[in-house]
N, C-alpha and C positions, 0 to 999 in steps of 0.2 A: 037560875044560875046560883051556884054556891058563892057566898060572899068571899071576896078576895081573889077569885079566879079571874084575872085580868088579861089572860093570854089565850090565844088559839094556836094549837100545834097540829102538825101532821106527823105521823109515825111512819118511818120508812123501814122496811124489812130488807136487810142486806143479804143477798144470796150469791153464791159463786155462779158465774156464767159458764159457758162451754169452753173447752180448751181451745187455744189458738194454734196456729201452725207449729209453734215451737214448744207446745206442751204447757204453756202458762195459762193461768186462769185469771180472768178479770172479774172483779166484784161488781155486781149490778144491784140495783135496788128498785123497789116499787113501793108506792104508798099503800099501806094497809088500813090506816085510819086517818081521817082528815077532820079538821075543824073540832078537835077535842078541846074542852075547856080545861085550863091549867093555870098554875101559879108557879113561879120559879124564884129561887133565892140562891145567891152565890155564897160559897163558903170562903173564909179568909185563906190567903196564901201564906206560905212560910216566908217570913220577912228576911231571914238569912239568905235564902236562895235568890230572892229578888235583889238584895244588895250585891250579891256576887255576879249578877247578870246572867244567871243560868236560866234555862228553859224551865218554866213552871207548869205544873199540871193544874189547871183550873178545874175545880169541882163545884157542882151545883146540885141542889135538891129540887125536884119538881113534883108537885102534887097534881094528879090527874083525876078528875071526877069520873067515877064508874070503874067497873072491873073489866078490863080489856085483856086481850092476850098479847101483852107487851113482853118481850124477852130481852135478855142481855144481848148486846151487839146490834140491837135495833138503833135507829137514830131518830131523835126528835128535832123537828124543824119548826122554828117560830114563824108563824104566818100572820099574826095580828096582835097588837095594833101596829100600824105602819110607822109610828114614831118610836118604837121600842128599840133600845140599843142593839139587841141581838136579832133584829128582824132578818129573816132568810138565812140565818146561821143554823148549822146542824150540830147536835150534841150527841155523843155516843152514850147509850144506856149501859151502865156497868153493874147496876143492882136494881132489883125490883122487890118491893115488899108491899104488903097490903095493910090498910089501916087496922089497928088493933081495937078500934071502937066498934061496938055492936049497935050501930045506928044506921039511919037511912042514907047517910052521905056516901058510903062505899067508895072511898078514894084510894088510889095507889100512890105510893111514894117511890119516885125513880131517882136513883143516883146517877148523875151525868158527869161527863168529863169533856173538856175542850183544851187542847194544847195550845199555849200561846208563848211567844218568846218575850222575855223581859227586855226592856229598854229598846224596843223596836220603834221605828218611826211609823206612825199610823196615818 
């Protein structure tokens, strides 16, 4: 295990389902990768937006060991450890880039988002 990879994640691929009776489409998903080793770090929010009580867009960076076929619009779900603050939460992948180091680690860097309301009761 790569040092610092303290999470296990499942990657969900979101796909449009079939049309319903009114012509609308519901988005469905299925797990394409499970039990991937990862590490996640939150990016700081804009303090001005938090003070105004507006909805903030929380962004995160996640490093995943290995080169997988992860795409934008996929979702990463934290599955381990059970005491992690974001356990069973999903994050939308908005950016995928590969490590620029030529070494054996071969990790991907995912940019993730999660929308949260400021000043909500939790």
